[in-house]
C-alpha positions in Angstrom: 0.0 0.0 0.0 2.8 2.4 0.9 4.6 1.5 -2.2 1.6 2.2 -4.4 1.1 5.5 -2.7 4.7 6.5 -3.4 4.4 5.5 -7.1 1.1 7.4 -7.5 2.4 10.5 -5.9 5.5 10.3 -8.1 3.4 10.1 -11.2 1.2 12.9 -9.9 4.2 15.1 -9.4 5.6 14.2 -12.9 2.2 15.2 -14.5 2.2 18.4 -12.6 5.8 19.1 -13.7 4.7 18.5 -17.3 1.8 20.9 -17.0 3.8 23.6 -15.4 6.5 23.3 -18.1 4.0 23.4 -20.9 4.2 19.8 -22.0 1.4 17.4 -22.8 3.4 14.2 -22.3 7.0 13.1 -21.7 7.1 12.0 -25.3 6.7 15.4 -26.9 10.4 16.1 -26.6 12.6 18.4 -24.6 10.8 21.4 -23.3 12.9 24.6 -23.8 10.9 27.3 -22.0 13.5 27.3 -19.2 16.4 28.0 -21.7 17.7 31.4 -22.6 16.4 32.9 -25.9 17.7 31.1 -29.0 20.1 32.9 -31.3 18.7 32.5 -34.8 21.0 30.9 -37.3 21.2 30.1 -41.1 24.4 28.8 -42.6 25.8 27.4 -45.9 26.2 24.1 -44.2 22.4 23.5 -44.6 23.2 22.6 -48.2 24.7 19.3 -46.8 21.2 18.1 -45.8 19.8 15.3 -47.9 16.5 15.8 -49.7 13.5 13.8 -48.4 13.5 11.5 -51.4 17.2 10.6 -51.1 17.5 6.9 -50.4 20.5 7.5 -48.2 18.9 10.1 -46.0 19.9 9.6 -42.4 17.3 9.3 -39.6 18.3 12.7 -38.1 17.8 14.4 -41.5 14.5 12.6 -42.1 13.2 14.0 -38.8 14.4 17.6 -39.7 17.0 17.2 -36.9 14.3 16.7 -34.2 15.4 13.2 -33.2 18.5 11.0 -33.1 18.2 7.3 -33.8 18.5 4.7 -31.1 21.4 2.2 -31.0 19.8 -0.5 -33.1 18.5 1.9 -35.8 21.9 3.6 -35.9 23.8 0.3 -36.4 21.3 -1.1 -38.9 21.7 2.1 -41.0 25.5 1.9 -40.8 25.6 -1.8 -41.6 23.4 -1.1 -44.6 25.7 1.7 -45.7 28.8 -0.5 -45.3 27.2 -3.3 -47.4 26.6 -0.8 -50.2 30.0 0.9 -50.0 33.1 -1.2 -50.7 35.2 1.5 -48.9 33.5 0.8 -45.6 33.9 -2.0 -43.1 32.5 -2.2 -39.5 34.5 -3.8 -36.8 33.4 -4.5 -33.2 36.0 -3.2 -30.7 34.5 -4.9 -27.7 31.3 -5.4 -25.7 29.7 -3.2 -23.1 28.6 -4.5 -19.6 25.1 -4.9 -20.9 26.3 -6.9 -23.9 26.2 -4.3 -26.7 28.8 -4.3 -29.4 31.0 -1.2 -29.5 31.3 -0.6 -33.3 33.9 1.3 -35.3 33.5 2.2 -39.0 36.6 2.0 -41.2 36.6 4.2 -44.3 39.4 3.3 -46.7 39.5 3.8 -50.4 41.9 0.9 -50.7 39.7 -1.3 -48.5 42.4 -1.7 -45.9 40.4 -3.1 -43.0 43.1 -4.2 -40.6 45.5 -2.1 -38.6 48.5 -3.4 -40.5 46.8 -2.9 -43.9 45.6 0.6 -43.1 49.0 1.7 -41.9 50.5 0.1 -45.0 48.5 2.5 -47.2 50.9 5.2 -46.0 47.9 7.6 -45.7 47.3 9.6 -42.5 44.6 8.1 -40.2 41.9 10.2 -38.5 39.8 8.7 -35.7 36.8 10.5 -34.4 34.5 9.2 -31.6 31.0 10.4 -30.6 28.9 9.7 -27.6 31.4 9.3 -24.9 28.7 11.2 -23.0 25.7 9.6 -24.7 23.4 12.6 -24.2 25.9 14.7 -26.2 25.3 12.8 -29.5 25.8 15.4 -32.2 28.9 13.6 -33.5 27.1 10.4 -34.3 24.6 12.0 -36.6 27.2 14.2 -38.3 29.5 11.2 -38.8 26.7 9.2 -40.4 26.0 12.0 -42.9 29.7 12.4 -43.7 30.3 8.6 -44.2 27.4 8.6 -46.6 28.8 11.5 -48.6 32.3 10.0 -48.6 30.9 6.9 -50.3 27.5 6.1 -51.8 26.6 9.8 -52.6 30.2 10.4 -54.0 30.1 14.1 -52.9 33.2 13.9 -50.8 34.8 10.8 -52.2 38.0 12.6 -53.1 38.9 12.9 -49.4 39.5 9.2 -49.1 42.2 9.5 -51.8 44.7 10.9 -49.3 43.4 10.0 -45.8 41.8 7.1 -43.9 38.9 7.7 -41.6 37.9 5.7 -38.5 34.6 6.6 -36.8 33.1 5.4 -33.5 29.5 6.4 -33.7 28.6 5.7 -30.1 31.3 5.2 -27.4 28.9 4.9 -24.4 26.5 2.4 -25.9 24.7 1.4 -22.7 24.3 5.0 -21.6 23.0 5.8 -25.1 20.1 3.4 -24.5 19.1 5.1 -21.3 17.0 7.2 -23.7 14.8 10.0 -22.4 13.4 13.4 -23.1 14.8 14.5 -19.7 18.5 13.7 -20.1 20.1 17.1 -20.5 18.1 20.0 -19.1 20.5 22.6 -20.5 20.5 21.4 -24.1 18.5 22.3 -27.3 17.5 19.0 -28.9 17.3 16.3 -30.0 13.9 15.4 -28.6 15.3 12.4 -26.8 18.9 11.2 -26.1 21.0 9.0 -23.9 22.6 9.5 -20.5 26.0 10.8 -19.5 27.4 7.8 -17.8 27.6 4.1 -18.5 25.4 1.3 -17.1 27.8 1.1 -14.1 27.5 4.9 -13.7 31.1 5.6 -14.8 31.9 8.8 -16.7 34.1 7.5 -19.5 35.8 10.9 -19.9 37.2 10.5 -16.4 38.4 6.9 -17.1 41.3 7.2 -19.6 44.1 6.8 -16.9 42.5 4.3 -14.6 40.7 2.4 -17.4 38.0 0.8 -15.3 35.3 0.5 -18.0 35.4 -2.3 -20.7 34.3 0.3 -23.2 37.4 2.4 -22.3 39.7 -0.6 -22.5 38.3 -1.4 -26.0 38.9 2.2 -27.3 42.4 2.4 -25.8 43.2 -0.9 -27.4 42.0 0.6 -30.7 44.2 3.6 -30.2 47.2 1.3 -29.7 46.4 -1.1 -32.6 45.1 1.3 -35.2 47.6 4.1 -34.2 45.7 7.1 -35.6 47.5 10.4 -36.5 44.7 12.6 -35.2 42.0 11.8 -32.6 38.8 13.9 -32.0 36.5 13.4 -29.0 33.1 15.0 -29.8 31.1 16.5 -26.9 28.5 19.2 -26.1 29.0 21.8 -23.4 27.4 22.1 -20.1 28.1 25.8 -19.7 26.9 29.3 -20.2 25.6 31.2 -23.2 27.8 32.7 -25.9 27.8 33.1 -29.7 30.3 30.3 -30.6 28.6 27.1 -31.8 31.7 24.9 -32.2 34.5 25.2 -29.6 37.6 23.0 -29.3 40.8 22.8 -27.5 43.9 20.7 -26.7 47.0 21.1 -24.4 49.4 23.8 -25.5 53.1 24.0 -26.1 53.8 23.9 -22.4 52.6 20.3 -22.0 54.0 16.9 -22.9 53.7 17.1 -26.8 54.9 20.6 -27.7 55.7 19.9 -31.4 52.3 18.4 -31.9 50.7 21.5 -30.3 52.7 23.8 -32.6 51.3 21.9 -35.6 47.8 22.2 -34.2 48.2 26.0 -33.6 49.8 26.8 -36.9 48.3 24.3 -39.3 45.1 22.6 -38.0 43.3 25.4 -36.1 43.5 28.0 -38.9 42.1 25.4 -41.4 39.3 24.4 -39.1 38.3 28.0 -38.3 38.4 29.0 -42.0 36.1 26.1 -43.1 33.7 26.5 -40.2 33.3 30.3 -40.8 32.9 29.7 -44.6 30.0 27.4 -43.8 28.3 29.9 -41.5 29.4 28.7 -38.1 31.2 30.5 -35.3 34.2 28.5 -34.0 35.7 29.5 -30.7 38.3 28.3 -28.2 37.5 25.9 -25.4 36.9 28.3 -22.5 35.5 28.2 -19.0 34.5 31.0 -16.7 36.9 31.8 -13.9 34.1 32.1 -11.3 32.2 29.0 -12.6 29.2 30.8 -13.9 29.7 34.1 -15.8 32.1 34.3 -18.8 32.0 38.1 -18.7 34.0 38.1 -15.4 37.0 36.4 -17.0 38.0 33.1 -18.7 40.5 30.3 -18.0 42.0 27.7 -20.2 42.8 24.6 -18.3 45.5 22.0 -18.6 43.7 18.8 -17.6 45.1 15.5 -16.3 45.2 12.2 -18.3 41.8 11.1 -17.0 40.5 13.3 -19.9 40.7 12.4 -23.6 42.8 15.4 -24.8 45.2 15.3 -21.9 45.6 11.5 -22.2 46.4 11.9 -25.9 48.9 14.6 -25.1 50.6 12.3 -22.6 51.0 9.5 -25.1 51.9 11.9 -27.9 48.7 11.3 -29.8 47.3 14.5 -31.3 43.9 14.7 -29.5 41.3 17.4 -29.6 38.3 17.9 -27.3 35.4 19.3 -29.2 32.5 21.0 -27.3 29.5 22.1 -29.3 27.5 24.7 -27.6 24.5 23.1 -25.9 22.2 26.1 -26.3 22.5 26.1 -30.1 19.8 24.2 -32.1 20.5 20.6 -32.8 20.6 21.1 -36.6 23.3 23.8 -36.2 25.4 21.7 -34.0 25.2 18.6 -36.2 26.0 20.5 -39.3 28.9 22.3 -37.6 30.3 18.9 -36.5 30.1 17.7 -40.1 32.0 20.7 -41.3 34.6 20.2 -38.5 35.2 16.6 -39.4 35.4 17.3 -43.1 37.9 20.1 -42.4 40.0 17.8 -40.3 40.1 15.2 -43.0 41.2 17.9 -45.6 43.9 19.4 -43.4 45.2 15.9 -42.6 45.2 14.9 -46.2 47.3 18.0 -47.1 49.5 18.2 -44.0 49.4 14.8 -42.5 53.1 14.0 -43.2 54.2 17.1 -41.3 52.0 16.0 -38.4 53.6 12.5 -38.4 57.0 14.2 -38.2 55.8 16.2 -35.2 54.4 13.0 -33.5 57.8 11.3 -34.1 59.7 14.2 -32.5 57.5 14.2 -29.4 57.6 10.4 -29.1 61.4 10.6 -29.1 61.3 13.4 -26.4 62.4 12.4 -22.9 61.4 15.1 -20.4 63.9 15.0 -17.5 61.5 16.9 -15.3 57.9 15.7 -15.8 55.1 18.1 -14.7 52.5 16.4 -12.6 50.1 19.3 -11.8 49.5 22.8 -13.4 48.7 26.3 -12.2 48.0 29.8 -13.5 51.3 31.7 -13.4 51.5 35.0 -11.4 51.4 37.4 -14.3 48.8 39.9 -15.7 46.1 38.1 -17.8 45.8 38.7 -21.5 42.7 40.2 -22.9 40.3 38.4 -25.3 37.5 39.7 -27.5 34.7 37.4 -26.4 31.7 36.9 -28.7 29.3 36.8 -25.8 25.6 37.1 -25.1 24.4 39.9 -22.9 23.9 38.7 -19.4 22.0 40.1 -16.4 22.0 39.2 -12.8 18.6 38.3 -11.3 17.6 37.7 -7.7 15.9 34.4 -6.9 13.0 34.5 -4.4 13.4 30.7 -4.0 17.1 30.7 -2.9 17.4 34.3 -1.9 20.5 34.6 -4.0 21.7 36.1 -7.3 22.1 34.1 -10.5 23.1 34.9 -14.1 20.5 34.9 -17.0 21.2 35.6 -20.7 19.0 37.9 -22.8 19.6 36.5 -26.3 21.3 39.8 -27.4 24.8 39.1 -29.0 27.7 41.4 -28.0 31.4 41.4 -28.1 33.3 42.3 -24.9 36.9 42.4 -23.8 37.5 39.9 -20.9 40.6 38.8 -19.1 42.0 35.4 -20.1 44.4 33.3 -18.0 46.1 30.0 -18.9 46.8 27.2 -16.5 50.2 26.5 -18.2 52.8 26.6 -15.5 54.0 23.4 -13.8 52.9 23.5 -10.1 54.7 20.2 -9.3 57.0 18.0 -11.2 59.2 14.9 -10.7 62.6 13.8 -11.9 62.2 11.1 -14.6 63.6 7.8 -13.3 65.5 5.4 -15.5 62.8 2.8 -14.9 60.1 1.6 -12.4 59.9 -1.8 -10.8 56.6 -3.4 -9.7 56.4 -6.7 -7.8 54.3 -9.3 -9.6 51.6 -9.3 -6.8 50.2 -6.0 -8.1 48.5 -7.7 -11.0 45.7 -5.2 -11.5 48.1 -2.3 -12.0 50.4 -4.4 -14.3 47.5 -5.4 -16.4 46.3 -1.8 -16.9 49.8 -0.6 -17.8 49.9 -3.3 -20.4 46.4 -2.3 -21.7 47.7 1.3 -22.1 50.4 -0.2 -24.5 53.3 0.6 -22.1 56.2 -1.7 -22.7 57.4 -3.9 -19.8 60.1 -6.5 -19.1 59.4 -9.4 -16.8 62.3 -10.5 -14.7 63.0 -14.3 -14.9 64.8 -14.5 -11.6 64.9 -12.5 -8.3 66.7 -9.2 -8.3 68.1 -7.1 -5.5 68.6 -3.4 -6.5 69.5 0.0 -5.1 66.3 2.0 -5.7 64.3 4.9 -4.5 60.9 4.2 -2.9 58.3 6.4 -1.4 57.0 6.3 2.1 53.5 7.7 2.3 53.0 10.0 5.2 49.7 11.6 6.4 47.6 9.4 4.0 43.9 10.3 3.9 41.0 8.7 2.1 38.4 10.9 0.4 35.1 11.3 2.3 33.0 10.2 -0.7 33.6 7.8 -3.6 34.4 9.2 -7.0 34.1 7.3 -10.3 34.0 4.0 -8.6 37.0 4.6 -6.3 37.8 6.0 -2.9 40.7 8.3 -3.8 43.6 8.8 -1.5 46.0 11.6 -0.9 49.2 11.7 1.1 52.7 13.1 1.4 55.1 10.7 -0.4 58.7 11.0 0.9 61.6 9.3 -1.0 63.8 6.8 0.6 66.9 5.3 -0.9 67.1 1.6 -0.1 68.2 -1.8 -1.2 65.1 -3.8 -2.2 64.5 -7.4 -3.3 62.2 -8.0 -6.2 60.9 -11.5 -6.7 60.9 -13.3 -10.1 58.1 -12.1 -12.3 58.6 -8.4 -11.2 58.0 -5.9 -14.0 60.6 -3.3 -15.1 59.1 -0.4 -16.9 61.7 1.7 -18.7 60.8 5.4 -19.2 63.0 5.4 -22.4 60.0 4.5 -24.6 57.3 6.5 -26.4 54.8 6.1 -23.5 57.4 6.7 -20.9 55.8 10.0 -19.8 52.4 8.3 -19.5 54.1 5.7 -17.3 55.4 8.5 -15.0 51.9 10.0 -14.7 50.4 6.7 -13.8 53.0 5.5 -11.3 54.2 8.7 -9.5 52.1 8.9 -6.3 52.0 12.7 -6.4 50.3 12.6 -9.8 46.5 13.2 -9.5 45.8 10.4 -12.0 48.3 7.9 -10.6 47.1 4.4 -9.7 48.0 5.3 -6.1 45.7 8.3 -5.9 42.9 6.3 -7.6 43.2 3.8 -4.7 44.9 0.8 -6.3 47.4 0.5 -3.4 45.2 1.0 -0.3 46.6 -2.2 1.2 49.9 -0.6 2.0 48.2 1.9 4.4 47.0 -0.7 6.9 49.4 -1.8 9.7 48.8 -5.4 10.5 51.2 -6.6 13.2 50.7 -5.3 16.8 52.1 -5.7 20.3 50.5 -6.5 23.6 50.8 -4.1 26.4 52.4 -6.6 28.8 55.2 -7.0 26.4 55.6 -3.4 25.3 55.6 -1.7 28.8 58.8 -3.3 30.1 60.4 -3.1 26.6 59.7 0.6 26.6 61.4 1.1 29.9 64.5 -0.7 28.7 64.6 1.2 25.4 64.4 4.6 27.0 67.1 3.6 29.6 69.4 2.3 27.0 69.1 5.0 24.3 69.6 8.7 25.5 68.8 10.1 22.0 65.6 8.1 21.8 64.6 9.3 25.3 65.2 13.0 24.3 63.2 12.6 21.1 60.4 10.9 23.0 60.2 13.7 25.6 60.2 16.4 23.0 57.5 14.7 21.1 55.3 14.5 24.2 55.8 18.2 24.7 54.7 19.0 21.1 51.9 16.4 20.6 49.0 16.7 23.0 47.4 13.5 21.8 50.6 11.5 22.5 51.0 13.2 25.9 47.5 12.1 27.0 47.4 8.6 25.6 49.4 5.7 27.1 48.5 3.6 24.1 49.9 6.2 21.7 53.1 6.4 23.7 53.6 2.7 23.5 52.7 2.7 19.7 55.3 5.5 19.1 58.0 3.4 20.8 56.8 0.1 19.1 57.3 1.7 15.7 61.0 2.2 16.6 61.6 -1.4 17.3 62.7 -4.0 14.7 59.4 -5.9 15.4 57.4 -3.2 13.7 56.3 -3.8 10.0 59.1 -2.0 8.1 57.0 -2.0 4.9 54.0 -0.1 6.4 53.1 2.8 4.1 56.0 1.9 1.7 54.7 2.4 -1.9 55.8 -0.8 -3.7 56.6 0.8 -7.0 60.4 1.5 -7.0 62.3 4.1 -9.0 65.5 2.7 -10.6 68.5 4.9 -10.0 
């Protein structure tokens, strides 16, 4: 009875919500009365839309960009296209937790449908993925239109003469099928779309470093095996209002792949902006408000960690670009802008791909001796940027009794300060190699899945190494992305350490050496340590009984004057120790040879 009442009340509230928002039913699509006024748009890219009688019209075009197809409809359409186009092949990269195939489409004029065959063509390879956040699905519909025009409609077939194209239409396939009209409250269209996270509630664009999700493992395996020259990750923003409809970004010259970043700055970005503007779109940089809500108060450009796609690519010297379409623009505008962006990337790669490959090779041969782990904004005056903004006003809420920002729909251009998070806040000296005992199988397995090269020792080794002792370790109060993260103060010790047979040696003199540093240094925010893969080392296991320790403590203090002085000074400075007999005995016990010497010793060693 109680259960029925709760369900009925929930339905009654849902119906009331629909009436208040001006909807007749949840199936009528996303209501947009709560969004800021729409900026009207017409662009030359509308000529890309197929006519209603075109046999290869895509579902999104057929619906006049009101709806995006479900997983099954998407894959049926793509399989039909691949059957009709000899240049296309579909391969399953893996399966999701709910059992769906994660498909990738290969577009190759020479029908090179294996990694080795594709690389043997000598042509640059462009990989674009859509739907890592399945509610942000613009890229899927744009990619379907582009694949059609590259093949059966022959409008863009010339592009495949000089470049190969790999396309993942839906990365988060399970989240895609959590289909609803109420998935993204801040977004204009489509009527229904998928959900941000996977079936296990993991955010795939927080998973690149730790690689929990089988979907992520499948895509990183594809990055390793197919070895693309350029990698686009297609998103839609969560943020405030401005005029730009297509924004994108990547780590700059200060980060781990400076030569690649120069190519992006000087070759790729001008070409993308030129083609987008020519098609009637307004490209812009990937920007965020300094204060979290209002762009007019100043902007910041972040340098993210390798949990994110663009930063992960930068760490492994893969040119990776994070695209964020603007959520408040109409769906048609966003999809067509993504089409133009993808086509422009194919064209620039076809023309300048060999120069990009040279930049990739240079960065992969680079061995940073000091590897930045975290980043900050330098202490210098900000630069000024002409922001193509939308007029904003501050309103007062009677509900929360606080101010909030609302946009009026009036375009304006204003000068705003812009700061860059491009200075190393912490760094570490690159070791010659790392050593990991074989018992840490989960970490070893994930390093291998990243493509990091390792050597397995066939016999025990005893080495002079550096190892960290973790002081002041503290677990997070709440879980995050399936883990309880941990922070601490790692302090290096030089020691002679035994490594059993089967231990792994990871040389940093390899193309993915910098990525290995970011995954294994405990001060790195995306290290396996901070993600909680080594929590076992934080637990002391052996203990001592009071009847043993009391007389031992008396003998220790009587025999060692230096220890007695240190003990008395510590009592004076530590009130907890001074008041607790148990803490005093524990402090002394830790200074006996009976105490576990490996407590808080991080087991990953740095080879000298």
